C-alpha positions in Angstrom: 0.5 0.1 -0.2 1.1 3.6 -1.1 0.2 6.4 0.9 0.7 10.3 0.4 0.9 12.6 2.9 0.6 16.7 2.4 1.9 18.4 5.6 3.8 15.4 6.4 6.1 17.7 8.2 3.7 18.9 11.0 2.4 17.1 14.1 -0.1 15.4 13.0 1.3 14.3 9.4 4.3 13.2 11.6 2.6 11.1 13.5 0.6 9.9 11.1 3.8 9.0 8.9 5.0 6.9 11.7 1.5 4.7 12.1 1.3 4.1 8.2 5.0 2.7 8.3 4.0 0.4 11.9 1.6 -0.8 9.3 3.6 -1.7 6.5 2.7 1.3 4.0 5.6 2.7 1.6 4.4 6.2 2.6 5.1 9.7 0.4 5.3 13.2 1.4 5.3 16.4 0.1 7.5 19.1 1.2 8.1 22.9 0.6 11.8 23.3 -1.2 12.4 25.6 1.8 11.8 22.3 4.1 14.8 20.5 2.8 17.1 23.9 3.1 16.8 24.2 6.4 16.2 20.0 7.1 17.2 20.2 10.9 14.6 23.0 11.8 11.9 22.3 9.4 12.0 18.2 8.9 12.7 17.6 12.9 9.5 16.3 13.6 10.6 13.3 11.4 13.8 13.4 11.7 13.4 9.7 12.8 12.3 8.6 9.5 13.5 9.8 6.8 15.3 6.9 6.0 11.9 5.1 5.7 10.1 7.2 3.8 10.4 9.7 -0.1 9.6 13.0 0.2 9.1 15.2 -3.1 9.2 19.3 -2.9 5.9 21.0 -4.2 3.9 23.4 -3.1 0.2 22.5 -2.9 -0.7 25.8 -4.6 1.3 24.3 -7.7 -0.6 21.9 -10.0 2.0 20.6 -12.5 4.4 19.9 -10.1 1.6 18.0 -7.9 0.3 16.4 -10.9 4.0 15.2 -11.9 4.1 13.2 -8.2 0.6 11.8 -7.9 0.5 10.5 -11.8 4.4 9.0 -10.9 3.1 8.3 -6.7 -0.5 6.9 -8.0 -1.0 6.5 -4.0 -3.8 4.0 -2.4 -4.4 6.7 -0.4 -4.2 10.2 -0.1 -3.9 12.5 3.6 -4.5 15.6 2.8 -3.2 17.6 5.9 -1.4 20.3 4.0 -2.5 24.0 5.4 -2.3 26.9 7.1 -3.5 25.8 10.4 -3.2 28.6 12.6 -6.5 30.4 13.2 -5.7 33.9 14.5 -3.1 34.2 11.5 -5.9 34.0 9.0 -7.1 37.1 10.2 -4.5 39.0 9.2 -3.5 37.0 5.2 -7.3 36.0 4.6 -5.8 35.9 0.4 -2.7 33.5 1.4 -4.7 31.2 3.3 -7.6 30.6 0.6 -4.9 30.0 -1.6 -3.5 27.3 -0.2 -6.0 26.1 2.0 -8.7 25.9 -1.3 -6.8 26.1 -4.2 -4.5 23.5 -2.9 -7.4 20.9 -2.0 -9.1 21.7 -5.4 -5.9 20.7 -7.3 -5.4 17.7 -5.2 -8.7 15.8 -5.6 -8.9 16.7 -9.5 -5.3 15.7 -10.1 -6.5 12.2 -7.9 -9.5 12.3 -10.3 -7.8 12.4 -13.0 -4.7 9.9 -12.4 -5.5 7.7 -9.2 -9.2 7.6 -9.4 -9.4 4.4 -6.6 -7.2 6.5 -4.1 -8.8 6.9 -0.7 -9.1 10.5 0.4 -8.7 11.9 3.9 -9.3 16.0 4.1 -8.2 17.3 7.5 -11.6 19.5 8.3 -12.0 21.4 11.8 -14.2 22.3 14.6 -13.5 26.2 13.2 -16.3 25.4 10.9 -18.9 25.0 13.4 -17.6 28.4 14.5 -20.5 30.1 16.2 -22.5 26.8 16.9 -26.1 27.0 17.6 -25.7 23.7 19.8 -23.5 21.8 21.1 -22.1 19.1 21.4 -21.7 19.3 17.8 -22.1 16.2 15.5 -21.8 15.5 11.9 -25.6 16.8 11.4 -24.6 20.4 13.1 -25.0 23.1 10.6 -21.5 25.1 9.7 -21.3 28.8 11.3 -17.7 29.6 10.6 -16.1 33.0 11.6 -13.1 33.3 10.9 -11.0 33.2 7.1 -9.2 29.8 8.4 -12.7 28.3 9.5 -14.6 29.4 5.7 -11.9 27.9 3.7 -11.9 24.3 5.9 -15.7 24.6 4.9 -15.0 24.8 1.3 -12.8 22.3 1.6 -15.1 19.9 3.0 -17.8 21.1 0.5 -15.2 20.4 -2.3 -14.5 16.2 -1.0 -18.3 15.6 -0.9 -18.6 16.9 -4.0 -15.9 14.8 -5.4 -17.4 12.1 -3.6 -20.9 12.5 -4.9 -20.2 13.3 -8.3 -16.8 11.4 -9.5 -17.8 8.6 -7.4 -14.8 8.7 -5.3 -13.7 7.2 -2.0 -13.2 11.2 -0.2 -13.5 11.4 3.9 -13.9 14.5 5.8 -13.0 14.4 9.5 -13.6 17.0 11.3 -11.3 17.2 14.6 -10.5 19.4 17.2 -8.1 20.6 19.0 -5.6 18.1 19.5 -1.9 18.6 20.6 1.2 16.7 21.8 5.1 17.4 22.3 5.1 18.3 18.4 2.4 21.4 18.8 3.8 24.7 17.2 4.4 27.4 19.9 2.3 29.4 18.2 -0.4 27.3 19.8 -1.9 28.4 23.0 -1.3 24.3 24.5 2.3 24.6 23.7 2.9 28.3 24.7 1.2 28.1 28.1 3.8 24.3 28.8 6.8 26.5 27.2 5.9 29.8 29.2 5.8 27.7 32.7 8.9 25.7 31.8 11.3 28.8 30.9 9.6 30.6 33.9 10.7 28.0 35.8 14.1 27.7 35.1 14.5 31.2 35.1 14.5 31.9 31.7 11.2 34.2 31.9 9.1 35.8 34.7 5.4 35.8 33.1 3.4 34.5 30.9 1.2 37.0 28.7 -2.4 35.2 27.4 -5.8 35.9 26.1 -9.2 34.8 27.4 -8.4 32.1 30.1 -11.8 31.2 30.6 -11.9 30.2 27.0 -12.8 26.1 26.6 -11.8 24.3 24.2 -12.2 20.6 23.5 -8.6 19.1 23.2 -7.7 15.6 22.5 -4.1 13.9 21.8 -2.4 14.1 18.4 -1.6 10.3 18.2 -5.4 9.5 18.8 -6.6 11.8 15.8 -4.4 10.7 13.6 -5.2 7.1 14.5 -9.0 8.0 13.4 -7.7 9.7 10.1 -6.5 6.0 8.9 -9.7 3.8 9.9 -12.1 6.2 8.4 -10.1 5.6 5.0 -10.5 1.6 5.7 -14.3 1.3 5.8 -16.4 -0.2 2.8 -18.2 3.2 2.1 -16.8 6.8 2.3 -18.4 8.8 5.1 -17.5 12.3 7.1 -16.7 11.9 11.0 -16.4 14.0 14.2 -13.1 13.4 16.0 -13.2 14.8 19.3 -13.9 14.0 23.4 -16.5 15.2 24.2 -14.5 17.2 27.1 -14.2 20.5 27.9 -11.5 22.2 29.4 -10.6 25.7 29.8 -7.3 27.9 29.0 -6.9 28.7 33.2 -7.4 25.2 33.7 -4.3 24.3 31.6 -2.6 27.1 32.9 -3.2 25.6 36.5 -2.0 22.0 35.5 1.2 23.1 33.5 2.1 25.4 36.5 1.7 22.8 39.1 3.6 20.4 37.2 6.8 22.4 37.4 5.7 23.4 40.9 4.8 26.7 40.4 1.2 28.8 40.7 -0.1 30.4 37.9 -1.5 32.9 39.1 1.8 34.1 40.1 2.9 34.5 36.6 0.0 35.0 34.2 -1.0 37.7 32.6 -3.9 38.9 30.6 -2.9 40.6 27.3 -6.1 41.5 25.6 -4.3 41.5 22.1 -4.2 37.5 22.5 -7.7 37.6 22.4 -9.0 36.6 19.0 -11.4 38.3 16.5 -14.5 37.0 16.7 -13.8 34.6 19.5 -15.8 31.2 18.7 -18.0 30.2 21.3 -16.9 27.2 23.0 -16.6 24.0 20.6 -17.3 20.5 21.9 -17.5 17.4 19.7 -19.6 14.3 19.6 -18.1 11.8 18.0 -20.5 8.9 18.7 -20.6 8.3 15.1 -17.3 7.6 15.0 -17.2 5.4 18.1 -19.8 2.9 16.5 -18.6 3.3 13.2 -15.0 3.0 13.4 -14.4 1.4 16.9 -12.6 4.5 17.6 -11.9 6.3 21.1 -9.4 9.2 22.6 -7.3 7.2 24.5 -5.0 9.8 26.6 -6.4 12.0 28.9 -5.9 15.7 29.0 -3.9 16.2 32.2 -1.9 13.0 31.4 -1.1 14.8 27.7 0.1 18.1 29.6 2.3 16.5 31.7 3.6 14.6 29.0 4.3 18.0 27.1 5.8 19.0 30.4 8.2 16.3 31.0 9.3 17.2 27.2 9.5 20.9 27.8 11.9 20.4 31.2 14.0 17.3 29.2 14.3 19.6 25.1 13.6 22.9 26.1 16.1 25.7 25.6 18.5 25.2 28.4 
């Protein structure tokens, strides 16, 4: 079995590549040319498997190069994870976000239809599809109401995927994944920012941590659990769409309390609220109902929230800035 992963150098892509290798797949990944020029930094999340995978330099926004790669590989499965994924950024550069997230998805679906129509396709959706949700918990039937450019592009990708499934008979699935974290999460995400801040303060490298709304709530899961759900979707008899979530809400304040307590500190002494970190059009709490995935995919989250934060803190203590 041959799998193609866009965004292989990211958190989800790296864990997915490891999972597929463990199952005997031939794994191919799309990376930007600039990443190959600085592999120690850009490819560090897949450094341990570089000799086991094949990387192809290309931009998902460049149709000709993507066409050549897919035509040459003819993958059995394609996991489209590459996207601009940090929500707050998407208010600052909306045109670039749309070009990458919408055109990139459309190009890949079109290329697969022409060169590898039997390939099974996974699109990485997001809880940001729901935005200002009308009800909770959200499931596959909850109406979308995206409130960010990022959420709008993910909604477009979702419907493109449905369109290619319905009109061309492609095996195409949407995974509506809620927030999922790990030691490989980027430092721009609040979970990693808080963990790093707590460790830096503990080591005397920082004196305070500035954050936005401490009462903001999120449904946070564990990235390796979620990439397992991606793979399971493409192993079914019929393609479908699935919400992947823990169904449990935690506040940013609880995350702070946990991370600082694990390094022997009280977050109240160091965390400062700064309005500039509040998101524009802040989404109301989003919490997912993954009962469909549990029933059909036999999937369930395994790593508890506090254990995940503890793993992240221990990793940062051992590997963070000395």
